C-alpha positions in Angstrom: 151.4 65.3 60.2 148.7 68.0 58.8 146.2 67.1 57.0 145.2 67.6 53.8 143.2 70.6 53.3 140.0 69.9 51.1 139.2 72.2 48.4 136.7 75.2 48.8 133.5 75.0 46.7 132.6 78.1 45.6 129.2 80.2 45.0 129.7 79.3 41.1 130.8 76.1 41.4 127.7 74.6 43.0 126.0 72.3 41.4 122.2 72.0 40.8 121.5 69.0 43.2 123.6 70.9 45.9 121.1 73.4 45.6 118.3 71.3 46.1 119.8 69.8 49.0 120.4 73.1 50.8 116.0 73.9 49.9 115.3 70.3 51.7 117.9 71.1 55.0 115.7 74.5 54.9 112.6 72.5 55.1 113.4 70.5 57.7 115.2 72.9 59.9 111.5 75.2 59.2 109.5 72.6 60.8 112.0 71.6 63.8 112.7 68.5 63.0 116.6 68.3 62.8 119.0 70.4 62.6 122.5 69.9 60.4 125.7 70.0 62.5 129.3 70.8 61.3 132.4 69.4 63.3 135.0 72.5 63.2 138.6 72.7 64.1 140.3 75.4 65.3 144.0 76.5 64.3 146.8 77.6 66.6 145.0 80.5 67.4 142.4 79.8 68.0 140.1 80.8 65.3 137.8 78.7 63.4 138.9 77.5 60.1 136.3 77.1 57.7 138.5 75.3 55.0 138.6 72.4 57.4 134.8 71.9 58.7 133.5 68.8 57.3 129.8 67.8 57.4 128.9 65.3 59.8 125.7 63.0 59.8 125.2 63.5 63.2 121.3 65.1 64.0 120.4 66.5 67.4 117.2 67.6 68.6 116.5 71.6 68.2 116.9 73.6 71.5 114.1 75.2 73.0 115.4 78.5 72.6 113.9 80.9 70.5 115.7 83.8 71.0 117.0 84.6 68.0 113.6 84.8 66.5 112.4 87.0 69.0 112.9 90.9 68.2 113.9 93.3 71.3 111.3 95.6 72.5 111.9 99.3 72.2 112.7 101.3 74.9 109.0 102.8 75.4 107.2 99.6 75.2 109.5 98.6 78.1 108.6 101.8 80.2 104.6 101.0 79.5 105.0 97.6 80.5 107.6 98.6 83.9 104.6 101.4 85.1 102.7 98.5 85.2 104.9 97.0 88.2 103.5 97.6 91.9 105.7 100.0 94.3 106.7 97.3 96.8 108.2 95.4 93.8 110.6 98.3 91.9 113.6 97.2 93.8 113.7 93.5 91.8 113.1 96.5 88.5 116.1 98.5 90.3 118.7 95.5 90.3 117.9 94.4 86.8 120.1 97.0 84.8 121.4 100.6 85.1 118.7 101.4 82.3 116.0 100.5 84.9 117.8 101.8 87.9 118.1 105.0 86.2 114.4 104.7 85.0 113.1 104.5 88.3 115.4 107.6 89.9 114.4 109.8 87.2 110.7 109.6 87.7 109.8 108.7 84.6 107.6 105.8 85.5 105.6 108.2 87.6 104.7 110.6 84.8 103.6 107.3 82.7 101.2 105.9 85.6 100.0 109.7 86.0 99.2 110.2 82.2 96.8 107.0 82.9 95.0 108.0 85.6 94.3 105.0 87.9 95.2 105.1 91.2 96.9 103.5 93.9 96.9 104.6 97.1 100.0 104.0 99.6 99.6 104.9 103.3 102.6 106.1 104.6 102.8 106.2 108.7 104.7 107.2 111.5 104.0 105.0 114.6 104.6 105.9 119.1 107.9 104.8 119.6 109.3 104.5 116.0 112.2 106.0 115.0 111.2 106.0 111.1 108.1 105.8 108.7 106.2 102.7 107.5 104.6 102.4 103.9 101.6 100.5 103.1 101.3 99.0 99.6 99.0 97.1 97.7 95.9 97.5 99.7 97.8 96.5 103.0 99.4 93.5 101.9 103.1 94.8 101.4 104.9 96.5 104.3 107.9 97.9 104.1 110.6 100.9 106.1 111.7 103.9 104.9 115.0 105.5 105.2 115.6 106.8 108.3 114.8 110.7 108.4 117.7 112.4 109.0 116.7 115.3 111.5 117.6 116.9 114.7 116.6 115.0 117.9 114.3 118.1 118.4 112.4 117.2 115.1 112.5 113.9 115.7 110.6 113.9 119.3 108.7 117.0 118.8 105.0 117.0 117.4 104.6 117.0 113.6 102.1 117.4 110.6 102.1 115.5 107.1 100.9 115.9 103.6 101.5 114.1 100.1 101.9 115.8 97.4 102.2 113.5 93.8 105.5 111.3 94.9 106.5 113.6 97.8 106.0 113.1 101.1 106.0 116.4 103.5 106.9 116.2 106.8 106.4 119.8 108.9 107.9 120.0 112.5 110.9 122.2 114.4 114.3 121.4 114.8 116.9 123.7 116.8 117.0 126.2 114.0 113.1 126.5 114.2 110.0 125.5 111.7 111.7 123.0 109.4 110.1 120.5 106.4 111.7 117.5 105.2 111.0 116.0 102.3 110.5 112.0 101.3 111.0 111.4 97.0 109.7 108.0 96.3 111.4 107.6 93.0 114.7 108.7 94.6 113.7 106.4 98.1 115.7 109.2 100.0 114.9 112.2 102.2 115.8 116.1 101.4 115.6 119.0 103.5 112.9 121.7 102.2 111.6 123.7 100.3 110.8 125.7 103.7 107.0 127.4 102.8 106.2 131.0 102.5 105.0 131.5 106.0 106.8 128.6 107.9 103.7 127.9 110.2 102.4 124.4 112.4 99.5 123.3 113.9 97.5 123.8 110.2 95.0 122.3 107.8 96.4 120.5 105.0 94.8 118.5 101.9 96.3 116.5 99.1 95.0 117.1 95.4 96.3 114.8 92.7 100.3 115.4 92.4 99.6 119.2 95.0 99.2 120.1 98.4 97.3 122.3 99.9 98.2 124.1 103.3 96.3 126.7 105.2 95.7 128.3 108.7 98.3 127.4 111.6 100.2 129.5 114.1 103.6 131.2 113.3 106.4 132.2 115.6 108.4 135.9 115.1 110.2 137.4 117.8 109.4 135.2 120.7 105.6 136.0 119.9 102.9 133.6 118.3 100.2 134.5 116.0 97.6 133.1 114.0 97.3 132.5 110.4 94.7 132.9 107.6 97.7 132.2 104.9 97.3 129.8 102.4 99.9 127.9 100.0 100.1 125.5 97.4 103.1 123.0 96.5 104.2 122.2 93.4 106.5 118.6 93.4 107.3 119.4 89.7 109.0 122.6 90.9 109.9 121.9 94.3 108.2 125.4 95.5 105.4 127.1 97.6 103.0 129.6 95.5 100.8 131.8 97.8 97.1 131.4 97.4 94.2 134.0 98.8 93.9 134.5 102.0 91.0 132.8 104.6 88.0 134.5 105.9 89.2 133.6 109.7 92.5 132.9 110.9 92.5 129.4 112.8 95.0 126.8 114.1 94.2 122.7 114.9 91.7 123.0 112.2 91.2 120.1 109.6 91.5 120.1 105.5 90.2 118.2 102.8 89.7 118.3 98.9 86.0 118.0 97.6 84.0 118.8 94.4 87.5 120.1 93.3 87.4 123.0 96.1 90.2 122.7 99.1 88.0 123.0 102.3 89.3 123.8 105.8 86.8 122.8 108.5 86.9 123.7 112.1 89.7 124.8 114.6 90.4 127.7 117.0 91.5 131.1 117.2 91.2 134.2 119.7 87.2 134.1 119.8 87.4 130.1 120.8 86.0 127.1 118.8 85.4 127.4 115.5 82.2 125.5 114.3 82.4 127.3 110.6 84.3 125.7 107.4 85.1 127.4 104.6 86.5 126.2 100.7 88.5 128.1 98.1 87.1 128.3 94.6 90.1 128.0 92.3 87.8 129.5 89.1 86.5 132.6 91.3 89.8 132.6 93.2 88.1 133.4 96.4 86.9 131.6 99.4 83.4 130.8 100.5 82.3 130.7 104.3 80.1 127.8 105.3 78.7 128.8 108.5 77.5 126.3 111.6 79.0 123.3 109.6 80.2 121.9 112.9 77.4 122.3 115.0 75.6 119.0 115.3 79.7 117.8 115.3 81.2 119.5 118.5 84.9 119.6 119.0 86.0 120.1 122.4 89.1 122.3 123.4 91.1 119.8 124.4 90.3 117.6 121.1 92.0 116.8 118.5 91.3 118.4 115.3 88.1 117.3 113.5 88.8 113.7 112.0 87.7 113.8 108.6 88.0 111.8 105.4 86.4 112.2 101.4 85.2 109.3 99.5 83.4 109.9 96.5 83.2 113.6 96.8 81.5 112.2 100.1 82.7 113.9 103.5 82.8 111.5 106.4 83.9 113.0 110.5 84.5 110.9 113.0 83.4 112.1 116.8 86.1 111.9 118.9 83.8 111.7 121.7 81.5 109.0 120.9 83.3 107.1 118.4 80.5 108.1 115.4 80.9 108.1 112.3 79.2 110.5 110.7 78.4 111.2 106.7 77.9 115.1 105.9 74.6 116.4 103.7 75.5 118.9 101.7 72.2 119.9 101.0 71.1 120.5 104.6 74.2 121.6 106.1 73.9 118.8 108.2 75.7 115.7 109.9 73.9 111.9 109.5 75.4 108.8 111.8 76.4 105.9 110.3 77.5 103.9 113.1 80.2 102.9 115.5 83.4 102.6 114.1 85.9 99.7 115.4 88.5 101.6 117.1 89.1 103.8 120.1 89.1 107.7 119.2 87.5 108.5 122.7 90.7 107.2 124.2 92.7 110.0 123.7 90.4 112.4 122.4 90.9 111.7 119.1 94.8 112.1 119.5 96.2 108.9 118.0 93.8 107.8 115.4 94.2 108.0 111.6 91.3 108.5 109.9 91.9 108.6 106.1 90.2 107.9 102.2 91.5 104.9 100.3 90.4 105.3 96.8 87.0 104.4 97.1 86.7 103.2 100.8 88.0 104.5 104.2 90.4 103.4 106.3 90.8 103.7 109.9 93.6 102.7 112.1 94.3 102.9 115.9 93.4 100.7 119.2 90.8 98.3 118.2 87.3 98.0 120.5 87.2 94.0 119.6 90.6 92.6 119.5 91.7 91.3 122.9 95.1 93.3 122.7 94.4 97.2 122.6 98.5 97.9 122.5 98.9 96.9 119.1 97.7 98.7 115.8 94.2 97.4 114.3 93.7 98.5 110.3 89.9 98.5 109.5 88.3 99.8 105.9 84.8 100.1 104.8 82.7 100.8 101.5 80.7 103.6 102.8 76.9 104.2 101.7 76.0 107.5 102.9 72.1 107.2 101.6 72.1 103.4 103.0 70.5 103.3 106.9 72.5 100.0 107.4 75.7 100.0 109.5 78.9 99.9 107.5 80.9 96.5 107.5 83.9 96.8 108.3 87.1 94.1 107.6 90.4 93.9 109.7 92.8 94.1 107.3 96.0 93.1 109.7 94.3 91.0 112.2 96.5 92.4 114.7 99.9 91.0 113.3 101.5 94.3 112.7 103.1 94.5 116.2 103.4 98.9 116.0 101.3 100.9 118.1 98.4 101.7 118.1 99.1 105.4 118.7 99.8 107.2 115.5 101.9 109.9 115.1 101.6 110.9 111.4 99.6 109.6 108.8 98.9 110.4 105.1 98.2 108.9 101.6 100.1 108.9 98.7 98.3 108.2 95.8 100.3 106.7 93.0 99.2 106.5 89.1 99.2 103.1 87.8 99.2 102.4 84.2 96.1 101.1 82.4 95.3 97.5 82.0 97.2 97.2 78.9 97.3 94.2 76.9 100.7 93.6 75.5 100.4 89.9 75.0 103.4 88.4 73.7 105.7 91.3 74.4 104.6 91.1 77.9 105.5 87.4 78.2 108.7 88.1 76.3 109.4 90.8 79.0 108.6 89.1 82.0 110.6 86.2 80.6 113.6 88.3 80.4 113.4 90.0 84.1 113.1 86.7 85.5 116.1 85.5 83.4 117.9 88.7 84.2 117.2 88.0 88.2 118.2 84.5 88.8 121.5 85.4 86.5 121.8 88.6 88.8 121.0 85.9 91.9 123.6 83.3 90.8 126.4 85.7 90.4 125.8 86.8 94.1 125.5 83.5 95.4 129.0 82.6 93.4 130.5 86.1 95.0 129.6 84.9 98.4 130.8 81.0 98.1 133.8 82.2 96.6 134.4 85.1 99.5 134.1 82.5 101.8 136.3 79.7 100.5 138.8 82.8 100.8 
C-alpha cells in the first residue's frame, strides 16, 4: 500500500520558529560543521517527489569539494595562463578539450607570448644519419622528434640550409623539380611546401630577426648555368611570403649572416674574385647596405672550409676559427678580433663542416665532436656565458654528458626564439586552473585505460 502523502507546507504557512530554525541551519553550514540530509524517494518514472521527502536526523561531515564556490575562469585569463606553459608540455594541453587544442592550432598562444616579449630559445637540428629533425626545449632539458619531412629522396639526401622565422622553420634544398623550401609550423606540428623565394638560391647567408628571417647571396641556377646572387629577401611568417630588399654591394656565396645592433650582417664568402674578407650590413632606416672592408683579415677562411662560424650574444659578434678551434670576439671600434680561448669541440675535424655554433639566449652553444670526452662519435653540447672584455678563458658547461646518441656531425641547426609570457601572479586563479587541468588529464587517462581494458576483455 502507498503511504499517505504528507501535507505540503506553503511559504505563507511557515511559523516564526521555522524561520529561526532555518537561520540556525544556515549558520552551521556556513561554518562547515555539518549539513542536514534529506532522504527522498522516487516515483515510478524515476523523478524525485518533494512531497514524500522526510527530514533525516543523520548528520554527515561536509565534503571537501568546493567546486560550487569557485567561479569559472574567463577565456582571456585561461589563455594568459596557458601561455606560460613550456612548449614541451603542449601535448598535455591538446588532450584536455577541443578549445585548448584549437587554441594551439591557431597560434594564439604564440601571439600572447610575443606580446610579453620574453624569449625561450628552442634548438632545432638535423644530425647526420637521421631522417627527421630534433628539437631541444627548456635549455636542452627536453628532447622531441619532429614529424618526418615529406620530401623526395633528392631533397632528403642532398645539402640543405635552414633558418627560423617566428614559429616557422624554413628548410631549403633541391628536389628533382628544382630548388624547394619546406616549412615546419610549430603551432600545427606539420610540414608544408613553400613558399618559394622570389629568387631561389642555395649556399646563401641567413639570419633571424624576431619573427622575420633574412636571406642574402648564394647561387642560382637558370638554364643549366650557375650565377652568384647579391639579392636579398625577407620572410614574414604572418603572410607566409617573401619581400625583396635592396641588393648587396657584392655578390657572394658560402657566406654567413647574423643580426646585430638592429642590422642584418653578411660576412665572408666567395665570389669570382676568390675569398672575401669583407663584410657588409643592411641599415633598415636608411634602406641601404654599408661595406666593412677587411672584416675577416684576422680570421681567414680557406677555400675548402665551411662558411664562417659566427653567433651573436648581447649584440657582440663571436666566431670560431675552424683551423685552430679558437673562439674570438669581434671588436667593432678597431675592426679586429680578440682571442678568448679554445672551444671544446673539433671544429678543425672537417674544416668547420658538421659543427653547430649558435646563440642560445644570453649564452653561446656549440655542438659537435667533443675534444675531451672519450667517445668521439656521439654528439656533445656545450654552453658558456662569454665575457668579451675579460682576459679569462670562458668556462664551457657540458649539458648532455654524451647521453644523446646522435651523430656528432650536424647537418643543419637553427634556433627558434619562442616568446614566453611574463611571470604573472594569478595566485588563486592559477591554482584553480592547474587543479582543473590535472583533473581533466586524470579523467582522460582513466578513460583511455578503461577503453584498453574493455578492448582486451573483448
